[in-house]
C-alpha positions in Angstrom: 31.3 5.1 -20.8 28.5 7.6 -21.4 28.8 8.7 -17.8 32.6 9.2 -18.2 32.0 11.4 -21.3 29.4 13.5 -19.4 31.9 14.1 -16.6 34.6 15.0 -19.2 32.3 17.5 -20.9 31.3 19.0 -17.5 34.9 19.4 -16.4 35.8 21.2 -19.6 32.8 23.5 -19.3 33.7 24.3 -15.7 37.3 24.9 -16.8 36.2 27.4 -19.4 34.3 29.4 -16.8 37.1 29.2 -14.1 39.3 32.2 -13.4 41.6 30.4 -10.9 44.4 29.0 -13.0 45.3 26.2 -10.6 41.7 25.0 -10.4 41.4 25.3 -14.1 44.3 23.0 -14.7 42.8 20.5 -12.2 39.5 20.6 -14.2 41.3 20.0 -17.5 43.2 17.1 -15.9 39.9 15.6 -14.7 38.5 16.0 -18.2 41.6 14.3 -19.7 41.2 11.4 -17.3 37.6 10.9 -18.1 38.4 10.8 -21.8 40.3 7.6 -21.0 38.3 5.9 -18.2 36.1 4.1 -18.0 36.0 3.5 -21.7 39.6 2.4 -21.8 42.1 0.9 -19.4 43.7 3.5 -17.1 47.2 4.7 -17.9 48.1 6.5 -14.7 47.6 6.3 -10.9 45.1 9.1 -11.1 43.2 7.4 -13.9 43.2 4.1 -12.0 41.5 5.7 -9.0 39.0 7.5 -11.2 38.3 4.2 -13.0 37.5 2.5 -9.8 35.2 5.2 -8.6 33.1 5.0 -11.8 32.9 1.3 -11.3 31.9 1.7 -7.7 29.1 4.2 -8.6 27.7 1.9 -11.3 27.6 -1.2 -9.1 26.0 0.4 -6.1 23.3 2.1 -8.1 22.4 -0.9 -10.3 19.2 -2.1 -8.7 21.0 -2.1 -5.3 22.2 -5.7 -5.6 24.1 -5.1 -2.4 26.1 -2.3 -0.8 29.6 -2.8 0.7 31.2 -3.0 -2.8 34.9 -3.1 -2.2 38.0 -2.7 -4.4 39.8 -5.7 -3.0 43.5 -5.3 -2.5 43.6 -1.7 -3.6 47.2 -1.2 -2.8 48.2 -4.1 -5.1 46.0 -2.8 -7.9 47.4 0.7 -7.7 51.1 -0.2 -7.0 52.3 -0.7 -10.6 50.6 2.6 -11.7 52.2 4.5 -8.8 55.7 3.1 -9.5 55.5 3.9 -13.2 54.2 7.5 -12.6 57.0 8.2 -10.0 59.6 6.8 -12.4 58.2 9.0 -15.2 58.3 12.0 -13.0 54.6 12.8 -13.3 53.6 12.0 -9.7 55.1 12.6 -6.2 54.2 10.7 -3.0 52.4 13.8 -1.6 50.3 14.1 -4.8 49.4 10.3 -4.6 48.4 10.7 -0.9 46.2 13.7 -1.7 44.4 11.8 -4.5 43.8 8.9 -2.1 42.4 11.3 0.5 40.0 12.7 -2.1 38.8 9.2 -2.7 38.3 8.7 1.1 36.1 11.8 1.1 34.0 10.3 -1.7 33.6 7.0 0.1 32.5 8.8 3.3 30.1 11.2 1.5 28.5 8.6 -0.8 25.7 6.8 1.0 24.6 3.4 0.0 21.5 3.2 -2.2 18.2 4.3 -0.5 17.1 2.1 2.4 13.6 1.3 3.5 11.9 0.0 6.7 13.9 -0.4 9.9 17.2 0.4 8.2 15.8 3.7 7.1 14.5 4.5 10.6 17.7 3.6 12.2 19.9 5.9 10.2 19.3 8.5 7.5 23.1 8.5 6.9 23.5 4.8 6.2 26.8 4.7 4.4 28.3 2.2 2.0 30.3 -0.4 3.9 33.3 -0.4 1.7 36.2 -2.3 3.2 39.8 -1.5 2.0 42.2 -4.5 2.3 45.8 -3.4 2.6 48.9 -5.7 2.9 48.6 -9.4 2.8 50.1 -11.4 0.0 50.0 -11.5 -3.8 48.3 -14.2 -5.8 51.7 -15.8 -6.3 52.3 -16.0 -2.6 54.8 -13.2 -2.3 54.6 -10.2 0.1 51.8 -7.9 -1.0 53.0 -4.7 0.7 54.2 -1.8 -1.5 54.5 1.9 -1.2 50.8 2.4 -1.9 50.1 0.3 1.2 51.9 2.9 3.3 50.1 5.7 1.5 46.8 4.1 2.4 47.9 3.9 6.1 48.9 7.5 6.1 45.6 8.4 4.4 43.4 6.7 7.0 45.6 8.2 9.8 45.1 11.7 8.5 41.5 11.5 7.4 40.0 9.4 10.3 36.7 8.9 8.5 34.0 6.3 9.3 34.1 5.1 5.7 35.8 3.4 4.1 36.2 0.7 6.8 39.9 0.1 6.4 41.8 -3.0 7.5 45.3 -4.5 7.2 45.9 -8.1 6.3 48.9 -9.2 8.3 50.9 -12.1 6.8 54.1 -13.6 8.1 55.6 -12.4 4.8 54.9 -8.7 5.5 57.7 -6.5 6.7 57.8 -5.4 10.3 57.7 -1.8 9.2 54.2 -2.3 7.8 52.9 -3.9 11.0 54.5 -1.2 13.2 53.0 1.6 11.1 49.5 0.0 11.4 49.9 -0.5 15.1 50.9 3.2 15.5 47.6 4.2 13.9 45.6 1.7 15.9 47.0 2.8 19.3 45.6 6.3 18.6 42.2 4.8 19.5 39.8 6.0 16.8 38.9 2.5 15.6 41.0 1.8 12.5 42.6 -0.2 11.0 41.2 -3.6 11.7 43.8 -6.4 11.9 43.2 -9.7 10.0 45.3 -12.8 9.7 46.1 -13.3 6.0 46.9 -17.0 6.3 43.7 -17.6 8.3 41.6 -15.8 5.6 43.2 -17.9 2.9 42.6 -21.2 4.8 39.0 -20.2 5.5 38.4 -19.5 1.8 40.0 -22.8 0.7 37.9 -24.6 3.3 34.9 -23.1 1.5 36.1 -24.5 -1.8 38.1 -21.7 -3.3 41.4 -22.4 -5.1 44.6 -21.3 -3.6 45.1 -18.4 -6.1 41.5 -17.2 -5.7 41.9 -17.4 -1.9 45.0 -15.3 -2.0 43.1 -12.7 -4.0 40.4 -12.6 -1.4 39.9 -10.9 1.9 37.4 -9.0 4.0 34.4 -6.9 2.6 31.4 -5.3 4.2 31.5 -5.5 7.9 33.9 -8.5 8.3 32.7 -11.0 5.7 35.4 -13.0 4.0 35.1 -13.7 0.2 36.9 -14.2 -3.1 37.1 -10.8 -4.7 35.9 -10.7 -8.3 35.0 -14.4 -8.3 32.2 -14.7 -5.8 28.5 -13.7 -5.7 27.2 -12.8 -2.3 23.4 -13.0 -2.3 22.1 -11.5 0.9 18.7 -13.0 1.6 17.7 -11.1 4.7 18.3 -11.1 8.4 17.8 -13.6 11.2 16.9 -11.9 14.5 18.5 -14.1 17.3 17.5 -12.0 20.3 13.9 -11.9 19.1 13.8 -15.7 19.0 15.1 -15.8 22.6 12.3 -13.5 23.7 9.8 -15.9 22.0 11.5 -18.8 23.9 11.0 -17.0 27.2 7.3 -16.7 26.5 6.6 -20.2 25.1 6.6 -19.0 21.5 4.1 -16.1 22.0 5.1 -12.7 20.5 4.7 -10.0 23.2 4.1 -7.3 20.5 1.1 -9.0 19.0 0.0 -11.7 21.4 0.2 -14.3 18.6 1.7 -17.7 18.8 4.6 -17.4 16.4 7.1 -20.0 17.7 6.9 -23.5 19.1 5.4 -24.2 22.5 8.6 -25.2 24.1 7.4 -24.9 27.7 6.8 -22.2 30.3 10.2 -20.7 31.1 9.2 -20.5 34.8 9.2 -24.3 34.9 12.8 -24.6 33.7 15.0 -25.9 36.5 18.3 -25.5 34.8 19.9 -23.2 32.2 20.3 -26.3 29.9 16.6 -26.7 29.7 16.3 -23.1 28.6 19.1 -23.5 26.1 17.4 -26.6 24.7 14.2 -24.7 24.2 16.0 -21.9 22.5 17.8 -24.1 20.0 14.5 -25.8 19.2 13.0 -22.4 18.4 16.1 -21.5 16.4 15.8 -24.6 14.2 12.1 -24.0 13.8 12.5 -20.4 12.5 15.5 -21.3 10.5 13.5 -23.8 8.5 11.0 -21.0 7.8 13.8 -18.6 6.8 15.4 -21.1 4.5 12.2 -21.7 2.7 11.7 -17.9 2.3 15.3 -17.5 1.2 14.9 -20.1 -1.6 12.0 -18.0 -2.9 14.1 -14.8 -2.6 16.9 -16.5 -4.6 14.5 -17.5 -7.3 13.0 -14.0 -7.5 16.5 -12.4 -7.7 17.4 -14.8 -10.5 14.3 -14.2 -12.6 13.5 -10.5 -11.9 16.6 -8.7 -10.7 19.4 -9.2 -13.3 22.5 -7.1 -12.7 24.3 -7.0 -16.1 27.0 -4.5 -15.0 28.0 -6.4 -11.9 27.9 -9.7 -13.9 30.5 -8.5 -16.4 32.8 -7.6 -13.5 32.5 -11.0 -11.8 34.5 -13.8 -13.2 32.7 -16.7 -15.1 29.3 -14.9 -15.5 30.1 -14.3 -19.2 31.6 -17.8 -19.6 28.5 -19.5 -18.1 26.0 -17.1 -19.8 24.4 -16.5 -16.4 23.7 -13.4 -14.4 25.4 -12.7 -11.1 22.0 -13.2 -9.3 21.4 -16.5 -11.2 24.4 -18.5 -10.2 26.8 -17.2 -12.9 29.8 -16.5 -10.7 32.7 -18.9 -10.1 31.6 -19.2 -6.5 28.0 -18.5 -5.4 27.2 -17.8 -1.8 23.8 -17.3 -0.3 23.8 -15.4 2.9 21.3 -15.4 5.8 22.7 -12.8 8.2 22.3 -13.7 11.9 22.0 -10.4 13.7 22.1 -9.5 17.4 25.0 -11.8 18.3 26.3 -9.4 20.9 22.9 -8.9 22.4 22.0 -12.6 22.5 25.4 -13.4 24.1 24.6 -10.8 26.8 21.1 -12.1 27.3 22.1 -15.7 27.7 25.0 -14.8 30.1 22.7 -12.5 32.1 20.0 -15.0 32.5 22.3 -17.9 33.3 24.2 -15.8 35.9 21.3 -14.1 37.6 18.4 -16.6 37.4 20.1 -20.0 37.4 23.6 -19.7 38.9 23.2 -17.0 41.6 19.4 -16.8 41.8 19.5 -13.0 42.2 15.9 -12.9 40.8 13.4 -15.5 39.6 12.4 -16.3 36.0 8.9 -15.0 37.0 10.4 -11.7 38.0 12.4 -11.5 34.8 9.4 -12.1 32.7 7.3 -9.5 34.5 10.2 -7.0 34.0 10.3 -7.8 30.3 6.5 -7.3 30.0 6.8 -3.9 31.7 9.8 -3.0 29.5 12.0 -3.1 32.6 10.0 -0.6 34.6 10.0 -2.3 38.0 6.7 -3.7 39.1 7.9 -3.5 42.7 10.4 -1.1 44.3 13.6 -1.4 42.2 15.8 -1.2 45.3 14.6 -4.6 46.5 16.3 -6.1 43.4 19.7 -4.7 44.4 22.2 -6.0 46.9 21.7 -4.5 50.4 24.8 -2.4 50.2 23.5 -0.6 47.1 19.9 0.0 48.2 20.5 3.3 50.1 22.0 4.9 47.0 19.4 3.7 44.4 17.1 6.4 43.3 15.8 5.2 40.0 12.7 2.9 39.5 13.7 1.8 36.1 15.8 -1.3 35.3 18.2 -0.6 32.4 19.8 -4.0 32.2 19.6 -7.4 33.7 
């Protein structure tokens, strides 16, 4: 509320100094909106968007409980405001689209809270993974598509920004017009929207213990995670590096970076006669490290509950007030702890490559593979001897890029 008042005061100050009458009117409108939200419920489409943005800023800056905070079914939330404003003659479709596009710019320019470690090294422009769900169905089971749904589709088509990560929920109850418009955008080839099956999402959430109504309100957030919007706490407790564990398996549990025995001694990979033996060793290593990770995650969960309260996020999440418990302490209606397995694409490629080349077609031996790994794929013997005869004459590099 204090933040909203500060913005209102600043907008009026800027308006007083502005000589452009059009911009001055915009600044005064901004001030009027901030007089209402977030202290009071929004009265207009414009105020509803502003209200959400204040909420978004507050959540993503409160001790960084998580990024990827999403507005859920934004089209369903905004639909009644849009319809009333159009009926009252204070909003046109073009104006509504422009306001949505302004919000898109804010999403794209607002990075997630500061990152550390590897994440910081990987990207200095690590953005907030907000995922906008459009379409689907309403909590009562009826078609959830409205005019704002099409405005959002037009917005993503015109803006073509990396963030927010927009998707469409496709239900059998949605009109063909909605599906066709989404397909028109997708065929342009720039990566959005994603297509999700509403009925499958609902069934998945119900399988996880959500009620039918809460499942209908749910959808995708973050990258692709499915959850019950406004009712569920997602406590991310770190990452689980699947390719690294495979590397440890290939070297009998010894870490090649440090030379330390980190994993189980599951056997020398050069002695494995079949891929099944390698797979068995890998699953043993997975279970070993998973036990360690779960013990660590239990400690993290306790630390979050005791030392990282998030009062603002807690008042936004259903049942935290009723239970008298913080979001990070199990207060939400549904509480989900997340260990994020990473490198699934990489480990799939690794397993397929080793199975195909070492065991099925014997293009090279396990010993040759291990030597290549130790050398970071700089060939320890002429690289051309690793290639089929028909390709040797054209090979000029001495570095293996893939297996």
